[in-house]
PDBQT receptor file of N, H, CA, C and O in Angstrom, charges set to zero:
ATOM      1  N   MET A   1       3.633  27.847  -2.931  1.00  0.00    +0.000 N 
ATOM      2  CA  MET A   1       4.676  28.588  -2.031  1.00  0.00    +0.000 C 
ATOM      3  C   MET A   1       4.176  29.119  -1.208  1.00  0.00    +0.000 C 
ATOM      4  O   MET A   1       3.077  29.579  -1.518  1.00  0.00    +0.000 OA
ATOM      5  N   ARG A   2       4.551  29.316  -0.042  1.00  0.00    +0.000 N 
ATOM      6  H   ARG A   2       5.444  28.942   0.210  1.00  0.00    +0.000 HD
ATOM      7  CA  ARG A   2       3.354  30.168   1.124  1.00  0.00    +0.000 C 
ATOM      8  C   ARG A   2       4.011  31.686   1.226  1.00  0.00    +0.000 C 
ATOM      9  O   ARG A   2       5.199  32.003   1.285  1.00  0.00    +0.000 OA
ATOM     10  N   ARG A   3       3.285  32.190   1.226  1.00  0.00    +0.000 N 
ATOM     11  H   ARG A   3       2.321  31.932   1.178  1.00  0.00    +0.000 HD
ATOM     12  CA  ARG A   3       3.604  34.051   1.424  1.00  0.00    +0.000 C 
ATOM     13  C   ARG A   3       4.427  34.515   2.479  1.00  0.00    +0.000 C 
ATOM     14  O   ARG A   3       4.482  33.764   3.452  1.00  0.00    +0.000 OA
ATOM     15  N   ARG A   4       5.068  35.547   2.529  1.00  0.00    +0.000 N 
ATOM     16  H   ARG A   4       5.023  36.157   1.738  1.00  0.00    +0.000 HD
ATOM     17  CA  ARG A   4       5.758  35.741   3.661  1.00  0.00    +0.000 C 
ATOM     18  C   ARG A   4       4.342  36.692   4.249  1.00  0.00    +0.000 C 
ATOM     19  O   ARG A   4       3.495  37.300   3.595  1.00  0.00    +0.000 OA
ATOM     20  N   GLU A   5       4.464  36.563   5.404  1.00  0.00    +0.000 N 
ATOM     21  H   GLU A   5       5.152  36.068   5.935  1.00  0.00    +0.000 HD
ATOM     22  CA  GLU A   5       3.589  38.024   6.144  1.00  0.00    +0.000 C 
ATOM     23  C   GLU A   5       4.226  38.774   6.335  1.00  0.00    +0.000 C 
ATOM     24  O   GLU A   5       5.436  38.584   6.456  1.00  0.00    +0.000 OA
ATOM     25  N   GLU A   6       3.648  39.960   6.441  1.00  0.00    +0.000 N 
ATOM     26  H   GLU A   6       2.665  40.114   6.343  1.00  0.00    +0.000 HD
ATOM     27  CA  GLU A   6       4.022  41.308   5.972  1.00  0.00    +0.000 C 
ATOM     28  C   GLU A   6       4.241  41.665   7.726  1.00  0.00    +0.000 C 
ATOM     29  O   GLU A   6       3.500  41.326   8.648  1.00  0.00    +0.000 OA
ATOM     30  N   ARG A   7       5.560  42.486   7.787  1.00  0.00    +0.000 N 
ATOM     31  H   ARG A   7       6.162  42.762   7.037  1.00  0.00    +0.000 HD
ATOM     32  CA  ARG A   7       6.124  42.826   9.061  1.00  0.00    +0.000 C 
ATOM     33  C   ARG A   7       5.878  44.423   8.701  1.00  0.00    +0.000 C 
ATOM     34  O   ARG A   7       5.670  45.011   7.640  1.00  0.00    +0.000 OA
ATOM     35  N   GLY A   8       6.028  44.956  10.421  1.00  0.00    +0.000 N 
ATOM     36  H   GLY A   8       6.197  44.478  11.283  1.00  0.00    +0.000 HD
ATOM     37  CA  GLY A   8       6.248  46.764  10.368  1.00  0.00    +0.000 C 
ATOM     38  C   GLY A   8       8.118  47.040  10.343  1.00  0.00    +0.000 C 
ATOM     39  O   GLY A   8       9.099  46.323  10.145  1.00  0.00    +0.000 OA
ATOM     40  N   PRO A   9       7.863  48.581  10.685  1.00  0.00    +0.000 N 
ATOM     41  CA  PRO A   9       9.741  48.029  11.036  1.00  0.00    +0.000 C 
ATOM     42  C   PRO A   9      10.163  47.961  12.444  1.00  0.00    +0.000 C 
ATOM     43  O   PRO A   9       9.400  48.229  13.373  1.00  0.00    +0.000 OA
ATOM     44  N   PRO A  10      11.232  47.643  12.572  1.00  0.00    +0.000 N 
ATOM     45  CA  PRO A  10      11.647  47.094  14.002  1.00  0.00    +0.000 C 
ATOM     46  C   PRO A  10      10.962  48.371  14.554  1.00  0.00    +0.000 C 
ATOM     47  O   PRO A  10      10.543  49.308  13.875  1.00  0.00    +0.000 OA
ATOM     48  N   ALA A  11      10.917  48.231  16.074  1.00  0.00    +0.000 N 
ATOM     49  H   ALA A  11      11.258  47.470  16.625  1.00  0.00    +0.000 HD
ATOM     50  CA  ALA A  11      10.531  49.416  16.865  1.00  0.00    +0.000 C 
ATOM     51  C   ALA A  11      11.834  49.587  17.447  1.00  0.00    +0.000 C 
ATOM     52  O   ALA A  11      11.725  50.077  18.571  1.00  0.00    +0.000 OA
ATOM     53  N   GLY A  12      12.874  49.398  17.155  1.00  0.00    +0.000 N 
ATOM     54  H   GLY A  12      12.963  49.000  16.242  1.00  0.00    +0.000 HD
ATOM     55  CA  GLY A  12      14.373  50.174  17.424  1.00  0.00    +0.000 C 
ATOM     56  C   GLY A  12      14.801  51.044  16.399  1.00  0.00    +0.000 C 
ATOM     57  O   GLY A  12      15.923  51.537  16.506  1.00  0.00    +0.000 OA
ATOM     58  N   ALA A  13      14.068  51.326  15.387  1.00  0.00    +0.000 N 
ATOM     59  H   ALA A  13      13.156  50.925  15.301  1.00  0.00    +0.000 HD
ATOM     60  CA  ALA A  13      14.430  52.003  14.320  1.00  0.00    +0.000 C 
ATOM     61  C   ALA A  13      13.796  53.372  14.721  1.00  0.00    +0.000 C 
ATOM     62  O   ALA A  13      14.136  54.421  14.173  1.00  0.00    +0.000 OA
ATOM     63  N   GLY A  14      12.676  53.292  15.896  1.00  0.00    +0.000 N 
ATOM     64  H   GLY A  14      12.400  52.441  16.341  1.00  0.00    +0.000 HD
ATOM     65  CA  GLY A  14      12.767  54.886  15.881  1.00  0.00    +0.000 C 
ATOM     66  C   GLY A  14      11.231  55.019  15.259  1.00  0.00    +0.000 C 
ATOM     67  O   GLY A  14      10.734  56.026  14.754  1.00  0.00    +0.000 OA
ATOM     68  N   LEU A  15      10.748  53.979  15.403  1.00  0.00    +0.000 N 
ATOM     69  H   LEU A  15      11.151  53.161  15.813  1.00  0.00    +0.000 HD
ATOM     70  CA  LEU A  15       9.615  54.113  15.007  1.00  0.00    +0.000 C 
ATOM     71  C   LEU A  15       8.187  53.115  15.243  1.00  0.00    +0.000 C 
ATOM     72  O   LEU A  15       8.433  51.998  14.787  1.00  0.00    +0.000 OA
ATOM     73  N   ILE A  16       6.958  53.181  15.745  1.00  0.00    +0.000 N 
ATOM     74  H   ILE A  16       6.758  54.088  16.115  1.00  0.00    +0.000 HD
ATOM     75  CA  ILE A  16       5.909  52.735  17.063  1.00  0.00    +0.000 C 
ATOM     76  C   ILE A  16       5.243  52.575  15.824  1.00  0.00    +0.000 C 
ATOM     77  O   ILE A  16       5.251  53.321  14.845  1.00  0.00    +0.000 OA
ATOM     78  N   ARG A  17       4.347  50.896  16.106  1.00  0.00    +0.000 N 
ATOM     79  H   ARG A  17       4.341  50.290  16.902  1.00  0.00    +0.000 HD
ATOM     80  CA  ARG A  17       3.088  51.183  15.552  1.00  0.00    +0.000 C 
ATOM     81  C   ARG A  17       2.077  51.464  16.428  1.00  0.00    +0.000 C 
ATOM     82  O   ARG A  17       2.271  51.368  17.640  1.00  0.00    +0.000 OA
ATOM     83  N   TYR A  18       0.780  51.877  15.870  1.00  0.00    +0.000 N 
ATOM     84  H   TYR A  18       0.623  51.955  14.886  1.00  0.00    +0.000 HD
ATOM     85  CA  TYR A  18      -0.308  52.083  16.987  1.00  0.00    +0.000 C 
ATOM     86  C   TYR A  18      -1.592  51.412  16.519  1.00  0.00    +0.000 C 
ATOM     87  O   TYR A  18      -2.073  51.557  15.395  1.00  0.00    +0.000 OA
ATOM     88  N   PHE A  19      -2.152  50.580  17.603  1.00  0.00    +0.000 N 
ATOM     89  H   PHE A  19      -1.761  50.463  18.516  1.00  0.00    +0.000 HD
ATOM     90  CA  PHE A  19      -3.101  49.670  17.079  1.00  0.00    +0.000 C 
ATOM     91  C   PHE A  19      -4.424  51.056  17.344  1.00  0.00    +0.000 C 
ATOM     92  O   PHE A  19      -4.295  52.268  17.514  1.00  0.00    +0.000 OA
ATOM     93  N   SER A  20      -5.801  50.040  17.263  1.00  0.00    +0.000 N 
ATOM     94  H   SER A  20      -5.906  49.055  17.126  1.00  0.00    +0.000 HD
ATOM     95  CA  SER A  20      -6.288  51.204  17.183  1.00  0.00    +0.000 C 
ATOM     96  C   SER A  20      -7.201  50.941  18.400  1.00  0.00    +0.000 C 
ATOM     97  O   SER A  20      -7.936  51.832  18.827  1.00  0.00    +0.000 OA
ATOM     98  N   GLU A  21      -7.157  49.864  18.886  1.00  0.00    +0.000 N 
ATOM     99  H   GLU A  21      -6.560  49.141  18.540  1.00  0.00    +0.000 HD
ATOM    100  CA  GLU A  21      -7.480  49.981  20.785  1.00  0.00    +0.000 C 
ATOM    101  C   GLU A  21      -7.399  50.637  21.528  1.00  0.00    +0.000 C 
ATOM    102  O   GLU A  21      -6.264  50.969  21.871  1.00  0.00    +0.000 OA
ATOM    103  N   GLU A  22      -8.278  51.065  22.038  1.00  0.00    +0.000 N 
ATOM    104  H   GLU A  22      -9.200  50.795  21.759  1.00  0.00    +0.000 HD
ATOM    105  CA  GLU A  22      -8.756  52.334  23.047  1.00  0.00    +0.000 C 
ATOM    106  C   GLU A  22      -8.561  51.736  24.288  1.00  0.00    +0.000 C 
ATOM    107  O   GLU A  22      -9.252  50.773  24.617  1.00  0.00    +0.000 OA
ATOM    108  N   GLY A  23      -7.522  52.288  25.164  1.00  0.00    +0.000 N 
ATOM    109  H   GLY A  23      -6.960  53.071  24.896  1.00  0.00    +0.000 HD
ATOM    110  CA  GLY A  23      -7.133  51.610  26.790  1.00  0.00    +0.000 C 
ATOM    111  C   GLY A  23      -8.532  52.076  27.760  1.00  0.00    +0.000 C 
ATOM    112  O   GLY A  23      -9.549  52.412  27.153  1.00  0.00    +0.000 OA
ATOM    113  N   GLU A  24      -8.526  52.076  28.971  1.00  0.00    +0.000 N 
ATOM    114  H   GLU A  24      -7.700  51.803  29.464  1.00  0.00    +0.000 HD
ATOM    115  CA  GLU A  24      -9.673  52.333  29.680  1.00  0.00    +0.000 C 
ATOM    116  C   GLU A  24      -8.991  53.631  30.169  1.00  0.00    +0.000 C 
ATOM    117  O   GLU A  24      -7.812  53.979  30.234  1.00  0.00    +0.000 OA
ATOM    118  N   GLY A  25     -10.523  54.400  30.589  1.00  0.00    +0.000 N 
ATOM    119  H   GLY A  25     -11.481  54.118  30.537  1.00  0.00    +0.000 HD
ATOM    120  CA  GLY A  25      -9.859  55.627  30.732  1.00  0.00    +0.000 C 
ATOM    121  C   GLY A  25     -11.337  56.979  30.832  1.00  0.00    +0.000 C 
ATOM    122  O   GLY A  25     -12.519  56.669  30.688  1.00  0.00    +0.000 OA
ATOM    123  N   VAL A  26     -10.890  58.273  31.076  1.00  0.00    +0.000 N 
ATOM    124  H   VAL A  26      -9.929  58.525  31.193  1.00  0.00    +0.000 HD
ATOM    125  CA  VAL A  26     -12.155  59.191  31.314  1.00  0.00    +0.000 C 
ATOM    126  C   VAL A  26     -11.641  59.598  29.731  1.00  0.00    +0.000 C 
ATOM    127  O   VAL A  26     -10.591  60.106  29.339  1.00  0.00    +0.000 OA
ATOM    128  N   LYS A  27     -12.793  59.168  29.049  1.00  0.00    +0.000 N 
ATOM    129  H   LYS A  27     -13.647  58.755  29.368  1.00  0.00    +0.000 HD
ATOM    130  CA  LYS A  27     -13.254  59.887  27.617  1.00  0.00    +0.000 C 
ATOM    131  C   LYS A  27     -13.907  60.969  27.727  1.00  0.00    +0.000 C 
ATOM    132  O   LYS A  27     -15.099  61.005  28.032  1.00  0.00    +0.000 OA
ATOM    133  N   ILE A  28     -12.970  62.279  27.418  1.00  0.00    +0.000 N 
ATOM    134  H   ILE A  28     -12.001  62.249  27.171  1.00  0.00    +0.000 HD
ATOM    135  CA  ILE A  28     -13.966  63.667  27.252  1.00  0.00    +0.000 C 
ATOM    136  C   ILE A  28     -13.506  64.741  26.049  1.00  0.00    +0.000 C 
ATOM    137  O   ILE A  28     -12.367  65.205  26.096  1.00  0.00    +0.000 OA
ATOM    138  N   SER A  29     -14.280  65.066  25.137  1.00  0.00    +0.000 N 
ATOM    139  H   SER A  29     -15.205  64.690  25.098  1.00  0.00    +0.000 HD
ATOM    140  CA  SER A  29     -14.716  65.405  24.225  1.00  0.00    +0.000 C 
ATOM    141  C   SER A  29     -13.764  66.653  23.878  1.00  0.00    +0.000 C 
ATOM    142  O   SER A  29     -13.676  67.565  24.700  1.00  0.00    +0.000 OA
ATOM    143  N   PRO A  30     -13.077  66.701  22.716  1.00  0.00    +0.000 N 
ATOM    144  CA  PRO A  30     -12.375  68.184  22.804  1.00  0.00    +0.000 C 
ATOM    145  C   PRO A  30     -13.088  69.887  22.848  1.00  0.00    +0.000 C 
ATOM    146  O   PRO A  30     -12.700  70.998  23.210  1.00  0.00    +0.000 OA
ATOM    147  N   ARG A  31     -14.086  69.413  22.369  1.00  0.00    +0.000 N 
ATOM    148  H   ARG A  31     -14.402  68.511  22.074  1.00  0.00    +0.000 HD
ATOM    149  CA  ARG A  31     -15.436  70.337  22.631  1.00  0.00    +0.000 C 
ATOM    150  C   ARG A  31     -15.339  71.371  24.488  1.00  0.00    +0.000 C 
ATOM    151  O   ARG A  31     -15.111  72.542  24.789  1.00  0.00    +0.000 OA
ATOM    152  N   LEU A  32     -15.707  69.921  25.388  1.00  0.00    +0.000 N 
ATOM    153  H   LEU A  32     -15.892  68.969  25.143  1.00  0.00    +0.000 HD
ATOM    154  CA  LEU A  32     -15.675  70.052  26.678  1.00  0.00    +0.000 C 
ATOM    155  C   LEU A  32     -14.407  70.414  27.002  1.00  0.00    +0.000 C 
ATOM    156  O   LEU A  32     -14.330  71.379  27.763  1.00  0.00    +0.000 OA
ATOM    157  N   VAL A  33     -13.429  69.938  26.657  1.00  0.00    +0.000 N 
ATOM    158  H   VAL A  33     -13.491  69.155  26.039  1.00  0.00    +0.000 HD
ATOM    159  CA  VAL A  33     -11.951  70.570  27.057  1.00  0.00    +0.000 C 
ATOM    160  C   VAL A  33     -11.813  72.037  26.526  1.00  0.00    +0.000 C 
ATOM    161  O   VAL A  33     -11.493  72.774  27.459  1.00  0.00    +0.000 OA
ATOM    162  N   LEU A  34     -11.966  72.798  25.183  1.00  0.00    +0.000 N 
ATOM    163  H   LEU A  34     -12.226  72.199  24.426  1.00  0.00    +0.000 HD
ATOM    164  CA  LEU A  34     -11.914  73.954  24.645  1.00  0.00    +0.000 C 
ATOM    165  C   LEU A  34     -13.054  74.896  25.689  1.00  0.00    +0.000 C 
ATOM    166  O   LEU A  34     -12.674  75.955  26.189  1.00  0.00    +0.000 OA
ATOM    167  N   TYR A  35     -14.555  74.324  25.945  1.00  0.00    +0.000 N 
ATOM    168  H   TYR A  35     -14.864  73.463  25.539  1.00  0.00    +0.000 HD
ATOM    169  CA  TYR A  35     -15.156  75.184  26.987  1.00  0.00    +0.000 C 
ATOM    170  C   TYR A  35     -13.999  75.235  28.461  1.00  0.00    +0.000 C 
ATOM    171  O   TYR A  35     -13.197  76.150  28.648  1.00  0.00    +0.000 OA
ATOM    172  N   PHE A  36     -14.096  74.569  28.964  1.00  0.00    +0.000 N 
ATOM    173  H   PHE A  36     -14.747  73.825  28.811  1.00  0.00    +0.000 HD
ATOM    174  CA  PHE A  36     -13.420  74.990  30.338  1.00  0.00    +0.000 C 
ATOM    175  C   PHE A  36     -12.015  75.270  30.158  1.00  0.00    +0.000 C 
ATOM    176  O   PHE A  36     -11.287  74.960  31.102  1.00  0.00    +0.000 OA
ATOM    177  N   THR A  37     -11.472  75.806  29.112  1.00  0.00    +0.000 N 
ATOM    178  H   THR A  37     -12.063  76.057  28.346  1.00  0.00    +0.000 HD
ATOM    179  CA  THR A  37      -9.930  76.543  29.049  1.00  0.00    +0.000 C 
ATOM    180  C   THR A  37     -10.290  77.682  29.048  1.00  0.00    +0.000 C 
ATOM    181  O   THR A  37      -9.735  78.515  29.763  1.00  0.00    +0.000 OA
ATOM    182  N   ILE A  38     -11.411  78.013  28.158  1.00  0.00    +0.000 N 
ATOM    183  H   ILE A  38     -11.863  77.335  27.577  1.00  0.00    +0.000 HD
ATOM    184  CA  ILE A  38     -12.102  79.296  27.837  1.00  0.00    +0.000 C 
ATOM    185  C   ILE A  38     -12.424  79.809  29.151  1.00  0.00    +0.000 C 
ATOM    186  O   ILE A  38     -12.158  80.977  29.434  1.00  0.00    +0.000 OA
ATOM    187  N   GLY A  39     -12.967  79.037  29.962  1.00  0.00    +0.000 N 
ATOM    188  H   GLY A  39     -13.183  78.088  29.732  1.00  0.00    +0.000 HD
ATOM    189  CA  GLY A  39     -13.576  79.475  30.836  1.00  0.00    +0.000 C 
ATOM    190  C   GLY A  39     -12.738  79.463  32.230  1.00  0.00    +0.000 C 
ATOM    191  O   GLY A  39     -13.129  79.853  33.330  1.00  0.00    +0.000 OA
ATOM    192  N   PHE A  40     -11.635  78.976  31.924  1.00  0.00    +0.000 N 
ATOM    193  H   PHE A  40     -11.317  78.660  31.031  1.00  0.00    +0.000 HD
ATOM    194  CA  PHE A  40     -10.345  78.817  33.238  1.00  0.00    +0.000 C 
ATOM    195  C   PHE A  40      -9.961  80.384  32.857  1.00  0.00    +0.000 C 
ATOM    196  O   PHE A  40      -9.854  81.340  33.624  1.00  0.00    +0.000 OA
ATOM    197  N   ILE A  41      -9.754  80.321  31.117  1.00  0.00    +0.000 N 
ATOM    198  H   ILE A  41      -9.842  79.543  30.494  1.00  0.00    +0.000 HD
ATOM    199  CA  ILE A  41      -8.745  82.190  31.221  1.00  0.00    +0.000 C 
ATOM    200  C   ILE A  41      -9.921  82.773  31.590  1.00  0.00    +0.000 C 
ATOM    201  O   ILE A  41      -9.719  83.104  32.759  1.00  0.00    +0.000 OA
ATOM    202  N   LEU A  42     -11.144  83.130  31.263  1.00  0.00    +0.000 N 
ATOM    203  H   LEU A  42     -11.308  82.862  30.314  1.00  0.00    +0.000 HD
ATOM    204  CA  LEU A  42     -12.043  83.757  31.300  1.00  0.00    +0.000 C 
ATOM    205  C   LEU A  42     -11.930  84.378  33.166  1.00  0.00    +0.000 C 
ATOM    206  O   LEU A  42     -11.837  85.547  33.540  1.00  0.00    +0.000 OA
ATOM    207  N   PHE A  43     -11.983  83.106  34.029  1.00  0.00    +0.000 N 
ATOM    208  H   PHE A  43     -12.058  82.157  33.726  1.00  0.00    +0.000 HD
ATOM    209  CA  PHE A  43     -11.790  83.238  35.572  1.00  0.00    +0.000 C 
ATOM    210  C   PHE A  43     -10.522  83.782  36.075  1.00  0.00    +0.000 C 
ATOM    211  O   PHE A  43     -10.313  83.980  37.272  1.00  0.00    +0.000 OA
ATOM    212  N   GLU A  44      -9.862  83.967  35.338  1.00  0.00    +0.000 N 
ATOM    213  H   GLU A  44     -10.032  83.806  34.365  1.00  0.00    +0.000 HD
ATOM    214  CA  GLU A  44      -7.813  84.239  35.401  1.00  0.00    +0.000 C 
ATOM    215  C   GLU A  44      -8.330  85.651  35.137  1.00  0.00    +0.000 C 
ATOM    216  O   GLU A  44      -8.308  86.475  36.052  1.00  0.00    +0.000 OA
ATOM    217  N   VAL A  45      -8.683  85.891  34.216  1.00  0.00    +0.000 N 
ATOM    218  H   VAL A  45      -8.701  85.222  33.473  1.00  0.00    +0.000 HD
ATOM    219  CA  VAL A  45      -9.265  87.295  34.047  1.00  0.00    +0.000 C 
ATOM    220  C   VAL A  45      -9.694  88.498  34.949  1.00  0.00    +0.000 C 
ATOM    221  O   VAL A  45      -9.217  89.574  35.310  1.00  0.00    +0.000 OA
ATOM    222  N   LEU A  46     -10.978  87.684  35.151  1.00  0.00    +0.000 N 
ATOM    223  H   LEU A  46     -11.366  86.810  34.857  1.00  0.00    +0.000 HD
ATOM    224  CA  LEU A  46     -11.823  87.931  36.444  1.00  0.00    +0.000 C 
ATOM    225  C   LEU A  46     -11.055  88.642  37.556  1.00  0.00    +0.000 C 
ATOM    226  O   LEU A  46     -11.008  89.798  37.975  1.00  0.00    +0.000 OA
ATOM    227  N   LEU A  47     -10.473  87.482  37.865  1.00  0.00    +0.000 N 
ATOM    228  H   LEU A  47     -10.512  86.543  37.525  1.00  0.00    +0.000 HD
ATOM    229  CA  LEU A  47      -9.484  87.533  38.811  1.00  0.00    +0.000 C 
ATOM    230  C   LEU A  47      -8.791  88.340  39.161  1.00  0.00    +0.000 C 
ATOM    231  O   LEU A  47      -8.676  88.661  40.344  1.00  0.00    +0.000 OA
ATOM    232  N   ARG A  48      -8.130  88.887  38.154  1.00  0.00    +0.000 N 
ATOM    233  H   ARG A  48      -8.223  88.626  37.194  1.00  0.00    +0.000 HD
ATOM    234  CA  ARG A  48      -6.994  89.950  37.597  1.00  0.00    +0.000 C 
ATOM    235  C   ARG A  48      -7.329  91.762  38.039  1.00  0.00    +0.000 C 
ATOM    236  O   ARG A  48      -6.661  92.678  38.519  1.00  0.00    +0.000 OA
ATOM    237  N   PHE A  49      -8.889  91.567  37.502  1.00  0.00    +0.000 N 
ATOM    238  H   PHE A  49      -9.432  90.824  37.112  1.00  0.00    +0.000 HD
ATOM    239  CA  PHE A  49      -9.386  92.842  38.061  1.00  0.00    +0.000 C 
ATOM    240  C   PHE A  49      -9.782  93.268  39.569  1.00  0.00    +0.000 C 
ATOM    241  O   PHE A  49      -9.368  94.164  40.306  1.00  0.00    +0.000 OA
ATOM    242  N   VAL A  50     -11.231  91.759  39.800  1.00  0.00    +0.000 N 
ATOM    243  H   VAL A  50     -11.567  91.031  39.202  1.00  0.00    +0.000 HD
ATOM    244  CA  VAL A  50     -11.844  92.078  40.530  1.00  0.00    +0.000 C 
ATOM    245  C   VAL A  50     -11.055  91.666  41.888  1.00  0.00    +0.000 C 
ATOM    246  O   VAL A  50     -11.270  92.358  42.883  1.00  0.00    +0.000 OA
ATOM    247  N   GLY A  51      -9.796  90.146  42.017  1.00  0.00    +0.000 N 
ATOM    248  H   GLY A  51      -9.621  89.584  41.209  1.00  0.00    +0.000 HD
ATOM    249  CA  GLY A  51      -9.266  89.417  42.824  1.00  0.00    +0.000 C 
ATOM    250  C   GLY A  51      -9.011  89.909  44.311  1.00  0.00    +0.000 C 
ATOM    251  O   GLY A  51      -9.294  89.402  45.396  1.00  0.00    +0.000 OA
ATOM    252  N   PRO A  52      -7.988  91.792  43.744  1.00  0.00    +0.000 N 
ATOM    253  CA  PRO A  52      -7.080  92.267  44.232  1.00  0.00    +0.000 C 
ATOM    254  C   PRO A  52      -8.520  92.906  45.721  1.00  0.00    +0.000 C 
ATOM    255  O   PRO A  52      -8.100  92.745  46.867  1.00  0.00    +0.000 OA
ATOM    256  N   GLN A  53      -9.487  93.318  45.648  1.00  0.00    +0.000 N 
ATOM    257  H   GLN A  53      -9.827  93.449  44.717  1.00  0.00    +0.000 HD
ATOM    258  CA  GLN A  53     -11.167  93.828  46.135  1.00  0.00    +0.000 C 
ATOM    259  C   GLN A  53     -11.738  92.329  46.983  1.00  0.00    +0.000 C 
ATOM    260  O   GLN A  53     -12.490  92.042  47.914  1.00  0.00    +0.000 OA
ATOM    261  N   LEU A  54     -11.316  92.000  46.513  1.00  0.00    +0.000 N 
ATOM    262  H   LEU A  54     -10.705  92.233  45.756  1.00  0.00    +0.000 HD
ATOM    263  CA  LEU A  54     -11.743  90.558  47.150  1.00  0.00    +0.000 C 
ATOM    264  C   LEU A  54     -11.124  89.753  48.568  1.00  0.00    +0.000 C 
ATOM    265  O   LEU A  54     -11.569  89.243  49.596  1.00  0.00    +0.000 OA
ATOM    266  N   LEU A  55      -9.853  89.987  47.928  1.00  0.00    +0.000 N 
ATOM    267  H   LEU A  55      -9.492  90.401  47.093  1.00  0.00    +0.000 HD
ATOM    268  CA  LEU A  55      -8.645  89.116  48.703  1.00  0.00    +0.000 C 
ATOM    269  C   LEU A  55      -7.985  90.083  49.617  1.00  0.00    +0.000 C 
ATOM    270  O   LEU A  55      -7.368  89.585  50.559  1.00  0.00    +0.000 OA
ATOM    271  N   GLY A  56      -8.004  91.380  49.509  1.00  0.00    +0.000 N 
ATOM    272  H   GLY A  56      -8.505  91.785  48.744  1.00  0.00    +0.000 HD
ATOM    273  CA  GLY A  56      -7.599  92.661  50.129  1.00  0.00    +0.000 C 
ATOM    274  C   GLY A  56      -6.349  93.136  50.438  1.00  0.00    +0.000 C 
ATOM    275  O   GLY A  56      -5.904  93.562  51.504  1.00  0.00    +0.000 OA
ATOM    276  N   PHE A  57      -5.754  92.980  49.162  1.00  0.00    +0.000 N 
ATOM    277  H   PHE A  57      -6.115  92.634  48.296  1.00  0.00    +0.000 HD
ATOM    278  CA  PHE A  57      -4.481  93.118  48.895  1.00  0.00    +0.000 C 
ATOM    279  C   PHE A  57      -4.680  94.686  48.284  1.00  0.00    +0.000 C 
ATOM    280  O   PHE A  57      -3.708  95.314  47.866  1.00  0.00    +0.000 OA
TER     281      PHE A  57
């Protein structure tokens, strides 16, 4: 007797199957994203206090 293939749930049921294949694109580590975010926040805080003097506001 032939075994049945196991199938995942239908896509129309709102469930999506994700495969382990990674697409092309830029690969950025989470640590680098965290460093850029912290640096951007510090830059914004610095501009908040020093910006008006530099820009003449």
